[in-house]
C-alpha positions, 0 to 999 in steps of 0.5 A: 465529574461535575454535577453542580454549577456554581456562580462565583461572583466577581466584585471586580476587586481581587483574585478568585483563583484559590476559591475557584480551585477549592470549589472545583476540588469539591466537584463543582463547575465554577463560572466566574461572573459579574452578571447577576442574571447569570449568577442567580440562574446557577445551582448555587451562588458564592460571594467571595471575601475579596474587596471592600463593602463599598465595592461589593455594594456597587457591584450589587448595582441595585439588585439587592432585592433580586438577590435577597428574593432568590436566597429566600426562595432557596438558592443555596449561597456561601458568603465568605468574609466580605461575602458574609458581611454582604448578607447584612444591610449596613456596614461601618466600613462604608456607605450603601446597602447590602443584601439584607438577608440577615438582621444586624450590622457589620462593625469594626473589630475592637482591638489593638491589632486590626486587621485580624490576620492568621489562624484562630479557633472556631467553636462550632455547633452541630450544623451540617456545614461543619461535619468532619471539619474538626481535628484533634484540636477542634476547627482552626481557620484562617482569618483576614478581617477588620470587620465582624457581623453583629446579628440581632433578632435572629435566634439560632442564626449564628452557627459558630463563634470565634474570639479575637483580643477578648471580643467574641464574634460570629464566625458563621451564620445560617439562614435556610440554605444560605451560610456565611463564614467570616474566615476563609475556608479556601485558605484553611487547609484540608478542614476548609476544603472539607467545609466547601465540600459540605456546602456543595453536598448540601446543594446537591441534596 
């Protein structure tokens, strides 16, 4: 039985199947849409991690302020990888302006091997997003990213960290009912699906 309608926004850049299945497994009714009016009318918004910052900004189509206002007014949102980066205003990946909900900038990973592809440890806080996600080895999540978010002037906004080739970076962020994760929970086995369920449980509350 579904009791939460989730809008999974489609930037027109990739396959959303596994993420949609993960949300449905958590009990959500999933609507894939590229219409912002429809997306902002749902119970929750999910910004997926497929595509480039340029493509995502084009998909915003001048609606940055509308999306930011909806999130500030309490619309629950989960941003994944690129979707987390879209919560910021600027990215080194390309021109254009993101949603601007969080202060800071998206910068390219420093390292010999970019992108980061594969599993990495995540050091989490006590944020409810992570309740029950850690196993005996802690939380290990799947990454596929070339860029990371640098948060400024927002103490407490970073709720998890990871490290790659000596660079510590924000693995997850929160502002009110909006959360972003740099990793891909839909590709992170049972802990990742548990995280998605935690987000949906928070939407229900």
